[in-house]
PyMOL Python script that loads the backbone (N, CA, C, O; Angstrom):
from pymol import cmd

cmd.read_pdbstr("""\
ATOM      1  N   MET A   1      97.245  85.404 170.830  1.00  0.00           N
ATOM      2  CA  MET A   1      96.558  84.406 170.057  1.00  0.00           C
ATOM      3  C   MET A   1      97.721  83.856 169.604  1.00  0.00           C
ATOM      4  O   MET A   1      98.835  84.378 169.642  1.00  0.00           O
ATOM      5  N   SER A   2      97.355  82.535 169.074  1.00  0.00           N
ATOM      6  CA  SER A   2      98.865  81.401 168.138  1.00  0.00           C
ATOM      7  C   SER A   2      99.171  81.766 167.341  1.00  0.00           C
ATOM      8  O   SER A   2      98.357  82.636 167.031  1.00  0.00           O
ATOM      9  N   PHE A   3     100.314  81.679 166.275  1.00  0.00           N
ATOM     10  CA  PHE A   3     100.713  81.734 164.270  1.00  0.00           C
ATOM     11  C   PHE A   3      99.393  81.045 163.972  1.00  0.00           C
ATOM     12  O   PHE A   3      98.638  81.626 163.193  1.00  0.00           O
ATOM     13  N   GLN A   4      99.042  79.964 164.452  1.00  0.00           N
ATOM     14  CA  GLN A   4      98.073  79.201 163.154  1.00  0.00           C
ATOM     15  C   GLN A   4      96.375  80.045 164.128  1.00  0.00           C
ATOM     16  O   GLN A   4      96.511  80.724 165.147  1.00  0.00           O
ATOM     17  N   THR A   5      96.020  79.971 163.963  1.00  0.00           N
ATOM     18  CA  THR A   5      95.277  80.842 164.953  1.00  0.00           C
ATOM     19  C   THR A   5      95.298  82.349 163.514  1.00  0.00           C
ATOM     20  O   THR A   5      94.486  82.823 162.720  1.00  0.00           O
ATOM     21  N   PHE A   6      96.310  82.512 163.781  1.00  0.00           N
ATOM     22  CA  PHE A   6      96.141  84.321 163.079  1.00  0.00           C
ATOM     23  C   PHE A   6      96.263  83.825 161.781  1.00  0.00           C
ATOM     24  O   PHE A   6      95.561  84.443 160.979  1.00  0.00           O
ATOM     25  N   ALA A   7      97.292  82.401 161.042  1.00  0.00           N
ATOM     26  CA  ALA A   7      97.308  81.899 159.694  1.00  0.00           C
ATOM     27  C   ALA A   7      96.101  81.623 158.848  1.00  0.00           C
ATOM     28  O   ALA A   7      95.762  81.766 157.674  1.00  0.00           O
ATOM     29  N   ASN A   8      95.448  81.018 160.321  1.00  0.00           N
ATOM     30  CA  ASN A   8      93.738  80.613 160.518  1.00  0.00           C
ATOM     31  C   ASN A   8      93.031  81.435 159.154  1.00  0.00           C
ATOM     32  O   ASN A   8      92.646  81.058 158.048  1.00  0.00           O
ATOM     33  N   ARG A   9      93.103  83.273 160.140  1.00  0.00           N
ATOM     34  CA  ARG A   9      92.297  84.068 159.709  1.00  0.00           C
ATOM     35  C   ARG A   9      92.502  84.643 158.440  1.00  0.00           C
ATOM     36  O   ARG A   9      91.680  85.083 157.638  1.00  0.00           O
ATOM     37  N   ALA A  10      94.209  84.540 158.364  1.00  0.00           N
ATOM     38  CA  ALA A  10      94.366  85.211 156.975  1.00  0.00           C
ATOM     39  C   ALA A  10      94.233  84.015 155.872  1.00  0.00           C
ATOM     40  O   ALA A  10      94.682  84.010 154.726  1.00  0.00           O
ATOM     41  N   ARG A  11      93.689  83.279 156.363  1.00  0.00           N
ATOM     42  CA  ARG A  11      93.157  82.162 154.882  1.00  0.00           C
ATOM     43  C   ARG A  11      92.052  82.564 154.520  1.00  0.00           C
ATOM     44  O   ARG A  11      91.873  83.009 153.386  1.00  0.00           O
ATOM     45  N   ASP A  12      90.678  82.442 155.835  1.00  0.00           N
ATOM     46  CA  ASP A  12      89.299  83.033 155.764  1.00  0.00           C
ATOM     47  C   ASP A  12      89.278  84.031 154.496  1.00  0.00           C
ATOM     48  O   ASP A  12      89.830  85.089 154.193  1.00  0.00           O
ATOM     49  N   PRO A  13      88.357  83.143 153.915  1.00  0.00           N
ATOM     50  CA  PRO A  13      87.638  83.955 152.509  1.00  0.00           C
ATOM     51  C   PRO A  13      86.298  84.956 152.868  1.00  0.00           C
ATOM     52  O   PRO A  13      85.726  85.808 152.190  1.00  0.00           O
ATOM     53  N   ASP A  14      86.054  84.417 154.343  1.00  0.00           N
ATOM     54  CA  ASP A  14      84.501  84.919 154.721  1.00  0.00           C
ATOM     55  C   ASP A  14      85.075  86.391 155.476  1.00  0.00           C
ATOM     56  O   ASP A  14      84.306  86.936 156.267  1.00  0.00           O
ATOM     57  N   ARG A  15      86.293  86.952 155.243  1.00  0.00           N
ATOM     58  CA  ARG A  15      86.955  87.680 156.028  1.00  0.00           C
ATOM     59  C   ARG A  15      87.333  89.394 155.183  1.00  0.00           C
ATOM     60  O   ARG A  15      88.326  89.198 154.482  1.00  0.00           O
ATOM     61  N   SER A  16      87.003  90.471 155.088  1.00  0.00           N
ATOM     62  CA  SER A  16      87.511  90.863 154.825  1.00  0.00           C
ATOM     63  C   SER A  16      89.190  90.625 154.176  1.00  0.00           C
ATOM     64  O   SER A  16      89.814  89.624 154.527  1.00  0.00           O
ATOM     65  N   ILE A  17      89.845  91.696 153.168  1.00  0.00           N
ATOM     66  CA  ILE A  17      90.697  91.304 153.060  1.00  0.00           C
ATOM     67  C   ILE A  17      91.965  92.405 153.286  1.00  0.00           C
ATOM     68  O   ILE A  17      93.117  92.293 152.865  1.00  0.00           O
ATOM     69  N   GLY A  18      91.332  93.600 154.155  1.00  0.00           N
ATOM     70  CA  GLY A  18      92.482  94.673 155.334  1.00  0.00           C
ATOM     71  C   GLY A  18      92.377  93.150 156.226  1.00  0.00           C
ATOM     72  O   GLY A  18      93.380  92.436 156.232  1.00  0.00           O
ATOM     73  N   GLN A  19      91.081  92.682 156.994  1.00  0.00           N
ATOM     74  CA  GLN A  19      91.159  91.555 158.527  1.00  0.00           C
ATOM     75  C   GLN A  19      92.822  90.399 157.964  1.00  0.00           C
ATOM     76  O   GLN A  19      93.872  90.022 158.484  1.00  0.00           O
ATOM     77  N   ARG A  20      92.018  90.246 156.473  1.00  0.00           N
ATOM     78  CA  ARG A  20      93.696  89.143 156.079  1.00  0.00           C
ATOM     79  C   ARG A  20      94.112  89.440 156.602  1.00  0.00           C
ATOM     80  O   ARG A  20      94.103  89.222 157.814  1.00  0.00           O
ATOM     81  N   VAL A  21      95.303  90.749 155.451  1.00  0.00           N
ATOM     82  CA  VAL A  21      95.705  91.171 155.502  1.00  0.00           C
ATOM     83  C   VAL A  21      96.755  91.578 157.542  1.00  0.00           C
ATOM     84  O   VAL A  21      97.909  91.482 157.959  1.00  0.00           O
ATOM     85  N   ALA A  22      95.216  92.068 158.198  1.00  0.00           N
ATOM     86  CA  ALA A  22      95.940  92.633 159.115  1.00  0.00           C
ATOM     87  C   ALA A  22      96.136  91.106 160.290  1.00  0.00           C
ATOM     88  O   ALA A  22      96.297  91.219 161.505  1.00  0.00           O
ATOM     89  N   ALA A  23      96.055  89.531 159.398  1.00  0.00           N
ATOM     90  CA  ALA A  23      96.440  88.765 160.344  1.00  0.00           C
ATOM     91  C   ALA A  23      97.543  88.561 159.872  1.00  0.00           C
ATOM     92  O   ALA A  23      98.502  88.540 160.643  1.00  0.00           O
ATOM     93  N   LEU A  24      97.665  88.429 158.986  1.00  0.00           N
ATOM     94  CA  LEU A  24      99.238  87.996 158.146  1.00  0.00           C
ATOM     95  C   LEU A  24      99.687  88.364 158.959  1.00  0.00           C
ATOM     96  O   LEU A  24      99.988  87.630 159.900  1.00  0.00           O
ATOM     97  N   MET A  25     100.041  90.280 158.942  1.00  0.00           N
ATOM     98  CA  MET A  25     100.718  90.870 159.392  1.00  0.00           C
ATOM     99  C   MET A  25     101.294  90.479 161.517  1.00  0.00           C
ATOM    100  O   MET A  25     102.358  90.704 162.094  1.00  0.00           O
ATOM    101  N   ASN A  26     100.395  90.055 161.862  1.00  0.00           N
ATOM    102  CA  ASN A  26      99.949  89.266 163.502  1.00  0.00           C
ATOM    103  C   ASN A  26     100.907  87.926 163.042  1.00  0.00           C
ATOM    104  O   ASN A  26     101.832  87.858 163.852  1.00  0.00           O
ATOM    105  N   CYS A  27     101.003  86.885 162.068  1.00  0.00           N
ATOM    106  CA  CYS A  27     101.708  86.166 162.061  1.00  0.00           C
ATOM    107  C   CYS A  27     103.053  86.030 161.240  1.00  0.00           C
ATOM    108  O   CYS A  27     103.676  85.030 160.883  1.00  0.00           O
ATOM    109  N   ILE A  28     103.277  87.342 161.069  1.00  0.00           N
ATOM    110  CA  ILE A  28     105.095  87.762 161.238  1.00  0.00           C
ATOM    111  C   ILE A  28     105.626  88.261 162.419  1.00  0.00           C
ATOM    112  O   ILE A  28     106.795  88.525 162.704  1.00  0.00           O
ATOM    113  N   GLU A  29     104.713  88.342 162.998  1.00  0.00           N
ATOM    114  CA  GLU A  29     105.373  88.827 164.158  1.00  0.00           C
ATOM    115  C   GLU A  29     105.561  87.993 165.339  1.00  0.00           C
ATOM    116  O   GLU A  29     106.202  88.197 166.371  1.00  0.00           O
ATOM    117  N   ARG A  30     104.814  86.948 164.927  1.00  0.00           N
ATOM    118  CA  ARG A  30     104.878  85.338 165.345  1.00  0.00           C
ATOM    119  C   ARG A  30     106.090  84.434 164.874  1.00  0.00           C
ATOM    120  O   ARG A  30     106.479  83.335 165.271  1.00  0.00           O
ATOM    121  N   HIS A  31     106.474  85.150 164.045  1.00  0.00           N
ATOM    122  CA  HIS A  31     107.685  84.359 163.160  1.00  0.00           C
ATOM    123  C   HIS A  31     107.870  84.907 161.806  1.00  0.00           C
ATOM    124  O   HIS A  31     107.255  84.618 160.780  1.00  0.00           O
ATOM    125  N   SER A  32     109.068  85.960 162.030  1.00  0.00           N
ATOM    126  CA  SER A  32     109.609  86.448 161.020  1.00  0.00           C
ATOM    127  C   SER A  32     111.377  85.689 161.812  1.00  0.00           C
ATOM    128  O   SER A  32     112.026  85.538 162.847  1.00  0.00           O
ATOM    129  N   PRO A  33     111.327  85.345 159.652  1.00  0.00           N
ATOM    130  CA  PRO A  33     113.407  85.256 160.088  1.00  0.00           C
ATOM    131  C   PRO A  33     113.952  86.378 159.597  1.00  0.00           C
ATOM    132  O   PRO A  33     115.131  86.263 159.932  1.00  0.00           O
ATOM    133  N   TYR A  34     113.822  87.601 158.895  1.00  0.00           N
ATOM    134  CA  TYR A  34     114.945  88.753 158.983  1.00  0.00           C
ATOM    135  C   TYR A  34     114.446  89.684 159.932  1.00  0.00           C
ATOM    136  O   TYR A  34     114.772  90.858 159.755  1.00  0.00           O
ATOM    137  N   GLY A  35     113.576  89.352 161.102  1.00  0.00           N
ATOM    138  CA  GLY A  35     112.783  91.098 161.603  1.00  0.00           C
ATOM    139  C   GLY A  35     111.679  91.108 160.789  1.00  0.00           C
ATOM    140  O   GLY A  35     111.517  90.420 159.781  1.00  0.00           O
ATOM    141  N   PHE A  36     110.681  92.172 161.415  1.00  0.00           N
ATOM    142  CA  PHE A  36     108.877  91.910 160.985  1.00  0.00           C
ATOM    143  C   PHE A  36     109.143  92.824 159.540  1.00  0.00           C
ATOM    144  O   PHE A  36     108.555  92.497 158.509  1.00  0.00           O
ATOM    145  N   GLU A  37     110.305  94.272 159.579  1.00  0.00           N
ATOM    146  CA  GLU A  37     110.223  94.758 158.032  1.00  0.00           C
ATOM    147  C   GLU A  37     110.876  93.637 157.191  1.00  0.00           C
ATOM    148  O   GLU A  37     110.232  92.870 156.476  1.00  0.00           O
ATOM    149  N   ALA A  38     111.907  93.622 157.311  1.00  0.00           N
ATOM    150  CA  ALA A  38     112.578  92.701 156.020  1.00  0.00           C
ATOM    151  C   ALA A  38     111.474  91.708 155.676  1.00  0.00           C
ATOM    152  O   ALA A  38     111.172  91.688 154.482  1.00  0.00           O
ATOM    153  N   THR A  39     110.697  90.737 156.622  1.00  0.00           N
ATOM    154  CA  THR A  39     110.086  89.224 156.035  1.00  0.00           C
ATOM    155  C   THR A  39     109.115  90.245 155.757  1.00  0.00           C
ATOM    156  O   THR A  39     109.516  90.574 154.641  1.00  0.00           O
ATOM    157  N   ARG A  40     108.055  91.028 155.996  1.00  0.00           N
ATOM    158  CA  ARG A  40     107.155  90.924 155.210  1.00  0.00           C
ATOM    159  C   ARG A  40     107.373  92.037 154.537  1.00  0.00           C
ATOM    160  O   ARG A  40     106.384  92.752 154.382  1.00  0.00           O
ATOM    161  N   LEU A  41     108.746  92.530 153.924  1.00  0.00           N
ATOM    162  CA  LEU A  41     109.304  92.962 152.904  1.00  0.00           C
ATOM    163  C   LEU A  41     109.498  91.795 151.554  1.00  0.00           C
ATOM    164  O   LEU A  41     109.530  92.144 150.374  1.00  0.00           O
ATOM    165  N   TYR A  42     109.555  91.099 151.787  1.00  0.00           N
ATOM    166  CA  TYR A  42     110.506  89.612 151.137  1.00  0.00           C
ATOM    167  C   TYR A  42     108.942  89.261 151.279  1.00  0.00           C
ATOM    168  O   TYR A  42     108.419  89.864 150.342  1.00  0.00           O
ATOM    169  N   LEU A  43     108.194  88.753 151.813  1.00  0.00           N
ATOM    170  CA  LEU A  43     106.634  88.351 151.368  1.00  0.00           C
ATOM    171  C   LEU A  43     105.996  88.863 150.476  1.00  0.00           C
ATOM    172  O   LEU A  43     105.722  88.304 149.414  1.00  0.00           O
ATOM    173  N   MET A  44     105.660  90.058 150.812  1.00  0.00           N
ATOM    174  CA  MET A  44     105.420  91.287 149.466  1.00  0.00           C
ATOM    175  C   MET A  44     106.310  91.131 147.759  1.00  0.00           C
ATOM    176  O   MET A  44     105.905  90.983 146.607  1.00  0.00           O
ATOM    177  N   GLN A  45     107.345  91.232 148.246  1.00  0.00           N
ATOM    178  CA  GLN A  45     107.844  90.798 146.903  1.00  0.00           C
ATOM    179  C   GLN A  45     108.024  89.526 146.274  1.00  0.00           C
ATOM    180  O   GLN A  45     107.966  89.373 145.054  1.00  0.00           O
ATOM    181  N   ALA A  46     108.218  88.717 147.006  1.00  0.00           N
ATOM    182  CA  ALA A  46     107.575  86.458 146.461  1.00  0.00           C
ATOM    183  C   ALA A  46     106.401  87.110 145.865  1.00  0.00           C
ATOM    184  O   ALA A  46     105.976  86.900 144.729  1.00  0.00           O
ATOM    185  N   CYS A  47     105.910  87.931 146.745  1.00  0.00           N
ATOM    186  CA  CYS A  47     104.143  87.429 145.583  1.00  0.00           C
ATOM    187  C   CYS A  47     103.643  88.399 145.066  1.00  0.00           C
ATOM    188  O   CYS A  47     102.496  88.727 144.763  1.00  0.00           O
ATOM    189  N   GLY A  48     105.254  89.122 144.943  1.00  0.00           N
ATOM    190  CA  GLY A  48     104.269  89.603 143.257  1.00  0.00           C
ATOM    191  C   GLY A  48     102.960  91.240 143.719  1.00  0.00           C
ATOM    192  O   GLY A  48     102.153  91.920 143.086  1.00  0.00           O
ATOM    193  N   ILE A  49     103.502  91.175 145.236  1.00  0.00           N
ATOM    194  CA  ILE A  49     102.456  92.648 145.844  1.00  0.00           C
ATOM    195  C   ILE A  49     102.837  94.329 145.206  1.00  0.00           C
ATOM    196  O   ILE A  49     103.916  94.857 145.475  1.00  0.00           O
ATOM    197  N   GLU A  50     102.161  94.772 144.658  1.00  0.00           N
ATOM    198  CA  GLU A  50     102.354  95.646 144.269  1.00  0.00           C
ATOM    199  C   GLU A  50     100.936  97.353 144.540  1.00  0.00           C
ATOM    200  O   GLU A  50      99.809  97.364 144.046  1.00  0.00           O
ATOM    201  N   GLN A  51     101.491  98.408 145.341  1.00  0.00           N
ATOM    202  CA  GLN A  51     101.771  99.465 145.938  1.00  0.00           C
ATOM    203  C   GLN A  51      99.984  98.889 146.827  1.00  0.00           C
ATOM    204  O   GLN A  51      98.836  99.284 146.626  1.00  0.00           O
ATOM    205  N   GLY A  52     100.584  97.769 147.853  1.00  0.00           N
ATOM    206  CA  GLY A  52     100.426  96.790 149.487  1.00  0.00           C
ATOM    207  C   GLY A  52      98.688  95.601 148.987  1.00  0.00           C
ATOM    208  O   GLY A  52      98.275  94.597 149.566  1.00  0.00           O
ATOM    209  N   LYS A  53      98.077  96.371 147.662  1.00  0.00           N
ATOM    210  CA  LYS A  53      97.434  95.418 146.822  1.00  0.00           C
ATOM    211  C   LYS A  53      97.162  94.195 147.432  1.00  0.00           C
ATOM    212  O   LYS A  53      96.860  93.428 146.517  1.00  0.00           O
ATOM    213  N   TRP A  54      97.113  93.642 148.445  1.00  0.00           N
ATOM    214  CA  TRP A  54      97.286  92.188 148.548  1.00  0.00           C
ATOM    215  C   TRP A  54      95.849  90.859 147.579  1.00  0.00           C
ATOM    216  O   TRP A  54      94.821  91.535 147.546  1.00  0.00           O
ATOM    217  N   THR A  55      95.640  89.906 147.129  1.00  0.00           N
ATOM    218  CA  THR A  55      94.383  88.921 146.568  1.00  0.00           C
ATOM    219  C   THR A  55      94.338  88.595 147.146  1.00  0.00           C
ATOM    220  O   THR A  55      95.004  88.911 148.131  1.00  0.00           O
ATOM    221  N   SER A  56      93.503  87.629 147.116  1.00  0.00           N
ATOM    222  CA  SER A  56      92.945  86.059 148.318  1.00  0.00           C
ATOM    223  C   SER A  56      94.262  85.261 148.929  1.00  0.00           C
ATOM    224  O   SER A  56      94.795  85.163 150.035  1.00  0.00           O
ATOM    225  N   ALA A  57      94.550  84.618 147.263  1.00  0.00           N
ATOM    226  CA  ALA A  57      95.585  84.175 146.483  1.00  0.00           C
ATOM    227  C   ALA A  57      97.012  84.604 146.896  1.00  0.00           C
ATOM    228  O   ALA A  57      97.707  83.664 147.283  1.00  0.00           O
ATOM    229  N   GLN A  58      97.660  85.948 146.899  1.00  0.00           N
ATOM    230  CA  GLN A  58      98.847  86.018 147.305  1.00  0.00           C
ATOM    231  C   GLN A  58      98.452  85.527 148.888  1.00  0.00           C
ATOM    232  O   GLN A  58      98.680  84.363 149.215  1.00  0.00           O
ATOM    233  N   LEU A  59      97.989  86.257 149.621  1.00  0.00           N
ATOM    234  CA  LEU A  59      97.687  86.223 151.438  1.00  0.00           C
ATOM    235  C   LEU A  59      98.060  84.119 151.064  1.00  0.00           C
ATOM    236  O   LEU A  59      99.072  83.453 151.285  1.00  0.00           O
ATOM    237  N   ASN A  60      97.022  83.817 150.596  1.00  0.00           N
ATOM    238  CA  ASN A  60      97.595  82.426 150.794  1.00  0.00           C
ATOM    239  C   ASN A  60      98.658  81.990 150.726  1.00  0.00           C
ATOM    240  O   ASN A  60      99.136  81.435 151.715  1.00  0.00           O
ATOM    241  N   VAL A  61      99.305  82.088 149.653  1.00  0.00           N
ATOM    242  CA  VAL A  61     101.189  82.092 149.307  1.00  0.00           C
ATOM    243  C   VAL A  61     102.038  82.680 150.369  1.00  0.00           C
ATOM    244  O   VAL A  61     102.930  82.031 150.915  1.00  0.00           O
ATOM    245  N   ALA A  62     101.713  84.117 150.710  1.00  0.00           N
ATOM    246  CA  ALA A  62     102.205  84.267 152.335  1.00  0.00           C
ATOM    247  C   ALA A  62     102.410  83.574 152.503  1.00  0.00           C
ATOM    248  O   ALA A  62     103.472  83.020 152.219  1.00  0.00           O
ATOM    249  N   VAL A  63     100.734  82.803 153.576  1.00  0.00           N
ATOM    250  CA  VAL A  63     100.908  82.115 154.621  1.00  0.00           C
ATOM    251  C   VAL A  63     101.537  81.008 154.965  1.00  0.00           C
ATOM    252  O   VAL A  63     101.952  80.624 156.059  1.00  0.00           O
ATOM    253  N   SER A  64     101.577  80.284 153.343  1.00  0.00           N
ATOM    254  CA  SER A  64     101.867  79.288 152.823  1.00  0.00           C
ATOM    255  C   SER A  64     103.746  79.668 153.212  1.00  0.00           C
ATOM    256  O   SER A  64     104.446  78.919 153.893  1.00  0.00           O
ATOM    257  N   MET A  65     104.088  80.601 152.762  1.00  0.00           N
ATOM    258  CA  MET A  65     105.254  80.728 153.071  1.00  0.00           C
ATOM    259  C   MET A  65     105.771  80.284 154.182  1.00  0.00           C
ATOM    260  O   MET A  65     106.596  79.424 154.489  1.00  0.00           O
ATOM    261  N   LEU A  66     105.182  80.969 154.667  1.00  0.00           N
ATOM    262  CA  LEU A  66     105.874  81.101 156.569  1.00  0.00           C
ATOM    263  C   LEU A  66     105.389  80.290 157.465  1.00  0.00           C
ATOM    264  O   LEU A  66     105.482  80.315 158.692  1.00  0.00           O
ATOM    265  N   GLU A  67     104.838  79.531 156.723  1.00  0.00           N
ATOM    266  CA  GLU A  67     103.992  78.523 157.885  1.00  0.00           C
ATOM    267  C   GLU A  67     105.060  77.224 157.618  1.00  0.00           C
ATOM    268  O   GLU A  67     104.864  76.175 158.232  1.00  0.00           O
ATOM    269  N   SER A  68     105.956  77.323 156.872  1.00  0.00           N
ATOM    270  CA  SER A  68     106.758  76.322 155.646  1.00  0.00           C
ATOM    271  C   SER A  68     108.049  76.533 156.902  1.00  0.00           C
ATOM    272  O   SER A  68     108.487  75.690 157.685  1.00  0.00           O
ATOM    273  N   ASP A  69     108.472  78.139 156.715  1.00  0.00           N
ATOM    274  CA  ASP A  69     109.445  78.052 157.662  1.00  0.00           C
ATOM    275  C   ASP A  69     109.290  77.859 158.971  1.00  0.00           C
ATOM    276  O   ASP A  69     109.956  77.314 159.851  1.00  0.00           O
ATOM    277  N   ARG A  70     108.624  78.227 158.934  1.00  0.00           N
ATOM    278  CA  ARG A  70     108.407  78.151 160.630  1.00  0.00           C
ATOM    279  C   ARG A  70     108.684  76.509 161.701  1.00  0.00           C
ATOM    280  O   ARG A  70     109.274  76.070 162.688  1.00  0.00           O
ATOM    281  N   ALA A  71     107.552  76.066 160.350  1.00  0.00           N
ATOM    282  CA  ALA A  71     108.010  74.439 160.403  1.00  0.00           C
ATOM    283  C   ALA A  71     109.340  74.156 160.178  1.00  0.00           C
ATOM    284  O   ALA A  71     109.636  73.116 160.768  1.00  0.00           O
ATOM    285  N   VAL A  72     110.083  74.539 159.698  1.00  0.00           N
ATOM    286  CA  VAL A  72     111.239  73.736 160.130  1.00  0.00           C
ATOM    287  C   VAL A  72     112.293  75.182 160.280  1.00  0.00           C
ATOM    288  O   VAL A  72     113.352  75.477 159.724  1.00  0.00           O
ATOM    289  N   CYS A  73     111.587  75.765 161.126  1.00  0.00           N
ATOM    290  CA  CYS A  73     112.847  76.220 162.184  1.00  0.00           C
ATOM    291  C   CYS A  73     112.301  75.082 163.565  1.00  0.00           C
ATOM    292  O   CYS A  73     112.863  74.197 164.210  1.00  0.00           O
ATOM    293  N   ARG A  74     111.315  75.514 163.562  1.00  0.00           N
ATOM    294  CA  ARG A  74     110.717  74.414 164.416  1.00  0.00           C
ATOM    295  C   ARG A  74     111.282  72.861 164.730  1.00  0.00           C
ATOM    296  O   ARG A  74     111.425  72.454 165.883  1.00  0.00           O
ATOM    297  N   LYS A  75     111.515  72.238 163.812  1.00  0.00           N
ATOM    298  CA  LYS A  75     111.761  70.943 163.938  1.00  0.00           C
ATOM    299  C   LYS A  75     113.429  70.673 163.694  1.00  0.00           C
ATOM    300  O   LYS A  75     113.920  69.549 163.802  1.00  0.00           O
ATOM    301  N   SER A  76     114.183  71.834 163.364  1.00  0.00           N
ATOM    302  CA  SER A  76     115.632  71.975 163.377  1.00  0.00           C
ATOM    303  C   SER A  76     116.005  72.352 164.572  1.00  0.00           C
ATOM    304  O   SER A  76     117.090  71.984 165.023  1.00  0.00           O
ATOM    305  N   ALA A  77     114.813  73.477 165.561  1.00  0.00           N
ATOM    306  CA  ALA A  77     115.049  73.828 167.017  1.00  0.00           C
ATOM    307  C   ALA A  77     115.252  72.090 167.727  1.00  0.00           C
ATOM    308  O   ALA A  77     116.158  71.814 168.513  1.00  0.00           O
ATOM    309  N   LEU A  78     114.266  71.145 167.269  1.00  0.00           N
ATOM    310  CA  LEU A  78     114.174  70.620 168.870  1.00  0.00           C
ATOM    311  C   LEU A  78     115.067  69.055 167.758  1.00  0.00           C
ATOM    312  O   LEU A  78     115.060  67.926 168.249  1.00  0.00           O
ATOM    313  N   GLY A  79     115.617  69.267 166.574  1.00  0.00           N
ATOM    314  CA  GLY A  79     116.948  68.034 166.089  1.00  0.00           C
ATOM    315  C   GLY A  79     116.534  66.902 165.510  1.00  0.00           C
ATOM    316  O   GLY A  79     116.964  65.758 165.368  1.00  0.00           O
ATOM    317  N   VAL A  80     115.162  67.796 165.080  1.00  0.00           N
ATOM    318  CA  VAL A  80     114.556  66.935 163.666  1.00  0.00           C
ATOM    319  C   VAL A  80     115.295  67.371 162.672  1.00  0.00           C
ATOM    320  O   VAL A  80     115.667  68.538 162.550  1.00  0.00           O
ATOM    321  N   SER A  81     115.650  66.079 161.599  1.00  0.00           N
ATOM    322  CA  SER A  81     116.357  66.306 160.436  1.00  0.00           C
ATOM    323  C   SER A  81     115.215  66.855 159.715  1.00  0.00           C
ATOM    324  O   SER A  81     114.293  66.761 160.526  1.00  0.00           O
ATOM    325  N   THR A  82     114.680  67.466 158.460  1.00  0.00           N
ATOM    326  CA  THR A  82     114.091  68.055 157.990  1.00  0.00           C
ATOM    327  C   THR A  82     113.977  67.561 156.008  1.00  0.00           C
ATOM    328  O   THR A  82     113.057  67.608 155.191  1.00  0.00           O
ATOM    329  N   GLY A  83     115.625  67.068 155.929  1.00  0.00           N
ATOM    330  CA  GLY A  83     115.609  66.600 154.328  1.00  0.00           C
ATOM    331  C   GLY A  83     115.948  67.559 153.635  1.00  0.00           C
ATOM    332  O   GLY A  83     116.718  67.168 152.757  1.00  0.00           O
ATOM    333  N   SER A  84     115.604  69.510 153.545  1.00  0.00           N
ATOM    334  CA  SER A  84     115.582  70.522 152.829  1.00  0.00           C
ATOM    335  C   SER A  84     115.930  71.285 153.577  1.00  0.00           C
ATOM    336  O   SER A  84     115.793  71.223 154.798  1.00  0.00           O
ATOM    337  N   GLN A  85     116.385  72.039 153.017  1.00  0.00           N
ATOM    338  CA  GLN A  85     116.164  73.786 153.587  1.00  0.00           C
ATOM    339  C   GLN A  85     115.278  74.663 153.389  1.00  0.00           C
ATOM    340  O   GLN A  85     114.645  74.539 152.340  1.00  0.00           O
ATOM    341  N   PRO A  86     115.113  75.212 153.819  1.00  0.00           N
ATOM    342  CA  PRO A  86     113.409  76.481 153.095  1.00  0.00           C
ATOM    343  C   PRO A  86     114.178  77.196 152.427  1.00  0.00           C
ATOM    344  O   PRO A  86     115.404  77.202 152.538  1.00  0.00           O
ATOM    345  N   GLU A  87     113.172  78.215 151.272  1.00  0.00           N
ATOM    346  CA  GLU A  87     113.527  78.523 150.126  1.00  0.00           C
ATOM    347  C   GLU A  87     113.795  79.886 150.508  1.00  0.00           C
ATOM    348  O   GLU A  87     113.087  80.593 149.791  1.00  0.00           O
ATOM    349  N   TRP A  88     114.570  80.687 151.398  1.00  0.00           N
ATOM    350  CA  TRP A  88     114.378  82.047 152.143  1.00  0.00           C
ATOM    351  C   TRP A  88     115.604  82.048 151.528  1.00  0.00           C
ATOM    352  O   TRP A  88     116.286  81.046 151.314  1.00  0.00           O
ATOM    353  N   PRO A  89     116.102  84.098 151.013  1.00  0.00           N
ATOM    354  CA  PRO A  89     117.139  84.008 150.777  1.00  0.00           C
ATOM    355  C   PRO A  89     118.214  83.803 151.558  1.00  0.00           C
ATOM    356  O   PRO A  89     118.013  82.706 152.078  1.00  0.00           O
ATOM    357  N   THR A  90     118.849  84.068 151.792  1.00  0.00           N
ATOM    358  CA  THR A  90     119.933  84.225 152.770  1.00  0.00           C
ATOM    359  C   THR A  90     121.182  85.540 152.839  1.00  0.00           C
ATOM    360  O   THR A  90     122.317  85.508 152.365  1.00  0.00           O
ATOM    361  N   TRP A  91     120.691  86.349 153.393  1.00  0.00           N
ATOM    362  CA  TRP A  91     121.568  88.036 153.353  1.00  0.00           C
ATOM    363  C   TRP A  91     122.543  87.775 153.854  1.00  0.00           C
ATOM    364  O   TRP A  91     123.404  88.639 154.017  1.00  0.00           O
TER     365      TRP A  91
END
""", "prot")
cmd.dss("prot")
cmd.show_as("cartoon", "prot")
cmd.util.cbc("prot")
cmd.orient("prot")
């Protein structure tokens, strides 16, 4: 399935939090700017995840962050100027 399919599932309030987290992990598998584990940990830190327990709002923020970075990367790969850089750290 596509990144966007999993992003939609991660945002779907009719799904359980567990299903939504699994969908977010699938999004990270398809777009992980720092590798899977580093991207996952960065999103958890950026969203304030404690002890691995996600809330609906935190999942939505994480998906939005991934989508934004993915859009910038896709435009950059196509040679389209985005006018701004993503707010991801440079390690």
